[in-house]
C-alpha positions, 0 to 999 in steps of 0.5 A: 499500499503506497500513501501520498500523505492526503489520507494521513492527518497530524493533529496538534492539540493546545501546542504551546511552542512555534518552534515545535510546530515547525519542527513538526512540519519539517518531520511530517514532509521529510515523509511525504505527509503534509496535512496538519492541523492545530487545536487551539493552540497557545497562539492562533498565529503560532505556525507563522510566527518566526521561530516556527518557520525556522525549525521547519527548514524548508518545510515552509509549504507544509506551514502554509497549509495549516489549519487552525481550529478551535476543537479536536472534532472539527479537527478531524473532518473526514478521518475515519480512523483516529489515534491518541498517542500517550506515554503510557496507557490509560484505565479507561478508553481505546486499546493502547498498542506500540506503533510498530506491531499495530500500523501495518494490520491498520495501513491495510484497512484503507482508512483516513487516519489522523494521529493526535498529539497533546501539549507539551506540558500535559500531553492528551487529557483523557476526553480527547483520548476517549474519542480515539479508536486507538491509543498510541505508546512509543516504547522507551527506556522504562526509567525515562520516557520524555519525548519532545512533541516534535521527536514523537510526531517523527517517529510515528510519521516514520513508523506510519510511512514504513507500514505504508511501503516506505521510500527507497534508498537512492542508490549512488552511481556505480563506478565503471569497472575495469575489464579484463584487458585493462586488468591485463594491462596493468599487470603488465605494467607493474611487473616491468615496474618491479622487475626494474626495481629489483622487487620481481626476478623473472627467473624465480618469480615464485607466483607474484605476478598471479598473486597480484592478479588475484588481488586485482580480481578481488578489489574488482578495480574500477577504472579510476583507481587502475589509472591510480595504480598505473599512475604509481608504476610510471612513478617508479619508473620515472624515478628509476629513469632518473637515478640510471641518467644521475649514475655514472658511466663505467669505464 
């Protein structure tokens, strides 16, 4: 299943800090989502403030589409499945799930899904949790489970995107590999340089060149790497030429 982001909504309730709104917008955009709704934020223009724009780090298009509404009900128009977020399960209310375990099943149901996040200080009030179909709890270390709001948004957005199919990693351009003819030329060049250097005795080669050929085969040399090694052989030959040119003639 794939999703352009149009059937997923992220809702922030009672958000206090514009920076968190901007960071949440950034978190959504990198995961391919863009529907962000604010419910009764501390400042009605929080998503337009300089701090929000700075923390959005280029996701200003998400901020420009933000809707601000006074109640959670108004934020959920068109939504068919609502997930609350909470650190700990509630005694009463919808069932609590870990996102990674629950999302693949949810992704198969063809719902328009909303993820609802409470305020930085108080989280989600019970009345809002009760209005949801499920509660999500991000597994954290037992002795410290404090997540920044934007961090929580990023984690949920990532896990949901993975459940929807994820994005492929960009593949680096594979460098061209040196072919057999080029490798043979390299080995011949090295053999000549090593003989002149005195490292290879052509009368007693001791399988040096076959071993170098195996090394080159294992390395799967690129064309650029082969040119470097040919350059090393040329440098050896050049130094030997210079040494021979400066040597006094015998007799």
